[in-house]
Each structure stands twice: as structure tokens, then as C-alpha cells.
C-alpha positions as CSV (number, residue, x, y, z in Angstrom):
1,M,101.0,83.9,93.0
2,F,100.9,86.8,95.4
3,N,99.3,90.1,94.2
4,I,99.9,93.4,96.0
5,V,98.4,96.7,95.1
6,I,100.1,99.8,96.6
7,V,98.0,103.0,96.6
8,G,98.8,106.5,97.8
9,V,99.4,110.0,96.8
10,G,102.4,111.4,94.9
11,G,105.4,112.0,97.2
12,Q,104.5,109.3,99.8
13,G,107.1,106.8,98.6
14,T,104.8,104.3,96.9
15,L,107.3,103.8,94.0
16,L,110.2,103.2,96.3
17,A,108.1,100.6,98.2
18,S,107.3,98.8,94.9
19,K,111.0,98.9,94.0
20,I,112.0,97.3,97.4
21,L,109.3,94.6,96.9
22,G,110.6,93.9,93.4
23,Q,114.2,93.7,94.6
24,L,113.2,91.4,97.5
25,A,111.5,89.0,95.1
26,M,114.4,88.9,92.6
27,N,116.9,88.4,95.4
28,N,115.0,85.3,96.4
29,G,114.6,83.8,92.9
30,Y,111.0,84.7,92.5
31,D,109.4,85.9,89.2
32,V,108.2,89.4,89.8
33,R,106.4,92.1,87.7
34,V,106.0,95.7,88.9
35,S,103.7,98.2,87.1
36,E,103.1,101.8,88.0
37,V,99.9,103.6,87.1
38,H,100.2,107.2,88.2
39,G,98.6,110.4,87.1
40,M,99.6,113.6,88.8
41,S,102.0,111.9,91.1
42,Q,104.3,115.0,91.3
43,R,101.3,117.1,92.2
44,G,99.8,115.0,95.0
45,G,97.6,113.0,92.8
46,S,96.7,109.3,93.1
47,V,99.4,106.7,92.5
48,V,98.7,103.0,92.0
49,T,101.4,100.3,91.7
50,Y,100.9,96.7,91.1
51,V,103.4,94.1,92.3
52,R,103.0,90.4,91.3
53,I,105.2,87.8,92.8
54,S,105.4,84.1,91.9
55,N,107.7,81.2,92.7
56,D,105.8,78.5,90.9
57,Q,104.3,79.8,87.7
58,P,105.3,82.4,85.1
59,I,103.7,85.9,85.3
60,Y,102.3,87.0,82.0
61,S,100.7,90.3,83.1
62,S,101.9,93.0,85.4
63,I,98.4,94.3,86.2
64,V,96.4,93.1,89.2
65,E,92.8,92.7,88.2
66,Q,89.9,93.8,90.4
67,G,89.2,91.1,93.1
68,Q,92.7,89.7,92.8
69,A,94.8,91.5,95.4
70,D,96.0,89.5,98.4
71,V,97.1,92.7,100.0
72,V,96.5,96.4,99.4
73,L,99.1,98.6,101.0
74,A,97.2,102.0,101.4
75,F,99.3,105.0,102.2
76,E,96.2,107.2,102.8
77,N,92.6,106.7,103.9
78,L,90.8,107.9,100.8
79,E,93.1,105.9,98.6
80,A,92.2,102.8,100.7
81,V,88.5,103.2,99.9
82,R,89.3,103.7,96.2
83,A,91.3,100.5,96.2
84,L,88.6,98.3,97.7
85,P,87.6,96.8,94.3
86,Y,91.0,95.2,94.0
87,M,90.7,93.2,97.2
88,K,90.1,89.4,97.3
89,K,87.4,88.5,99.8
90,E,90.1,86.9,102.1
91,G,92.7,89.6,101.5
92,T,94.1,92.1,103.9
93,M,94.4,95.9,103.6
94,I,97.2,97.6,105.5
95,I,96.3,101.2,106.0
96,N,98.3,104.3,107.0
97,T,95.6,106.3,108.8
98,Q,96.9,109.6,107.3
99,E,94.5,111.9,105.5
100,I,95.9,114.0,102.6
101,L,93.4,116.4,101.2
102,P,92.9,116.2,97.4
103,M,93.0,119.5,95.5
104,P,89.2,119.7,95.1
105,V,88.8,119.6,98.9
106,I,91.6,122.2,99.3
107,T,89.8,124.6,96.9
108,G,86.4,124.0,98.5
109,A,84.9,122.3,95.5
110,A,84.4,119.0,97.4
111,Q,84.5,117.5,100.8
112,Y,86.8,114.8,102.1
113,P,84.6,111.7,102.3
114,A,83.6,110.8,105.8
115,N,84.2,107.4,107.5
116,C,86.9,106.1,105.1
117,L,88.3,103.8,107.8
118,E,84.9,102.5,108.8
119,R,84.1,101.8,105.1
120,T,87.2,99.7,104.6
121,R,86.8,97.9,108.0
122,A,83.2,96.9,106.9
123,A,84.5,95.5,103.6
124,V,87.8,93.7,104.3
125,K,90.2,92.7,107.0
126,T,92.3,95.7,107.9
127,I,95.5,96.5,109.8
128,E,95.6,100.2,110.6
129,L,98.4,102.3,112.0
130,N,99.7,105.8,112.0
131,A,102.9,105.1,109.9
132,V,103.8,108.7,109.6
133,E,104.0,109.1,113.4
134,I,106.0,105.9,113.8
135,A,108.4,107.0,111.0
136,H,108.7,110.5,112.6
137,E,109.8,108.8,115.8
138,C,112.5,107.0,113.8
139,G,113.8,110.3,112.5
140,T,111.8,111.3,109.4
141,Y,108.1,111.1,108.4
142,K,109.3,110.2,104.9
143,A,110.1,106.6,106.1
144,S,106.4,105.9,106.6
145,N,106.4,103.8,103.4
146,V,109.1,101.5,105.0
147,V,107.1,101.2,108.2
148,L,104.2,99.9,106.1
149,L,106.5,97.5,104.4
150,G,107.5,96.2,107.8
151,V,103.9,95.4,108.5
152,L,103.5,93.8,105.1
153,A,106.6,91.7,105.7
154,K,104.7,89.6,108.3
155,T,102.3,88.5,105.6
156,M,105.0,87.2,103.2
157,P,107.4,84.3,103.2
158,F,110.6,86.3,103.4
159,S,112.8,86.7,106.5
160,A,113.3,90.1,108.1
161,E,117.0,89.9,107.0
162,E,116.0,89.4,103.3
163,W,113.8,92.5,103.6
164,K,116.7,94.5,105.0
165,K,118.9,93.4,102.1
166,A,116.4,94.7,99.6
167,I,116.0,97.9,101.5
168,T,119.8,98.3,101.6
169,S,119.9,97.8,97.8
170,C,117.2,100.4,97.2
171,V,117.7,103.2,99.7
172,K,120.5,105.8,99.6
173,P,123.1,105.2,102.2
174,K,122.5,108.4,104.1
175,F,118.9,107.4,104.7
176,L,119.5,103.7,105.3
177,D,119.7,103.7,109.2
178,V,116.4,105.5,109.5
179,N,114.7,103.2,107.0
180,L,116.0,100.1,108.7
181,M,114.7,101.4,112.0
182,A,111.3,102.2,110.4
183,F,111.2,98.7,108.9
184,D,111.8,97.2,112.4
185,R,109.1,99.3,113.9
186,G,106.6,98.2,111.3
187,Y,107.7,94.6,111.5
188,N,107.1,94.6,115.3
189,Y,103.9,96.5,115.1
């Protein structure tokens, strides 16, 4: 059983990332469950997606319990801190170092928490990268989700070609080349 929690902010592509993961698992004969928990995702609110993959036992629940995530894929720093309770002690958190200010911070009602990256580093093993910058170099910042999937791919038992098949199945043809390039950049990070 492999448990992944994807966290981010609405509009960052977390749902597409979970769709690609689900497609990847199905393409390879694995049992997979994907569950999305999102509030104000259209308004920049928190988005959490659970992906559970198994090749040897049935999956009865699509929810990843606290302390059970092998990997947390964090699309934003504050969301990484919020996801810490999901992590297994030996798990890995892959973090896009981007900061997106929540509405209370924008309106001045709150401050963005300090030291988010330091807090996650102190708690779990982390892999940190500026996925937005890497994606922008590929042609669009919107492919940062696929850059992160490229990094995640190194922690999973699927070949790069299998990942690319899943991406091809899930991404619109006009955006495919940029996303495949973004995947390669993340995979070679």
C-alpha cells in the first residue's frame, strides 16, 4: 500500500496531479482510490487530495489517515505545514517553495506564518524545489504540478515511460509537450 496526500491551493493543479496518479496506477494494474477534499478551491482555498495505490491488497477506504502518508506532495509552503500530521515518520514531503497568501493575509487580518520550510524540515525528510520557476522555463508556470510529479516519480515503482503514458492520457494535446518537458525536469531534479 502506498499513500500519497496532495495539498495545495485552488488553481495549482492538484486535481490534475491526482488524476494522473490514478491513471498511472490503473494503467499498471494496481488498485487505486482517489478522494478529493476541497473547500474554496475556485477561490484560492486549500485543496487536499488522497491517493491510495496497492498491488497486493484491496483498498477499502479512499482516505489517508493521519500518520499514514508515505509522501506528501505540497504545492505551497503553508499547505506543507498543514499537512505534517499526515506524514509517516519515515515518509517524505516534496515541497514547491512557492508562497501563496491566503485571503486573511491579503486583507491584513493575519500574517503569513514564518519559517514554514524550517518547520517541515525539522519534522520530516523533505525535497524542496521551486517548481513554478522550473515550469516557467518549460513554457508555462501552470506545469509546476507536473514538475512535482516528476520528482515524485523517483520514489515510486513505475518507469518514466509509464508516467508519460498517464500524462498523455490526462493532459490536453495542446499542453502535452510542455507538460512532458516539465515532467522530465522534475524527474531529473
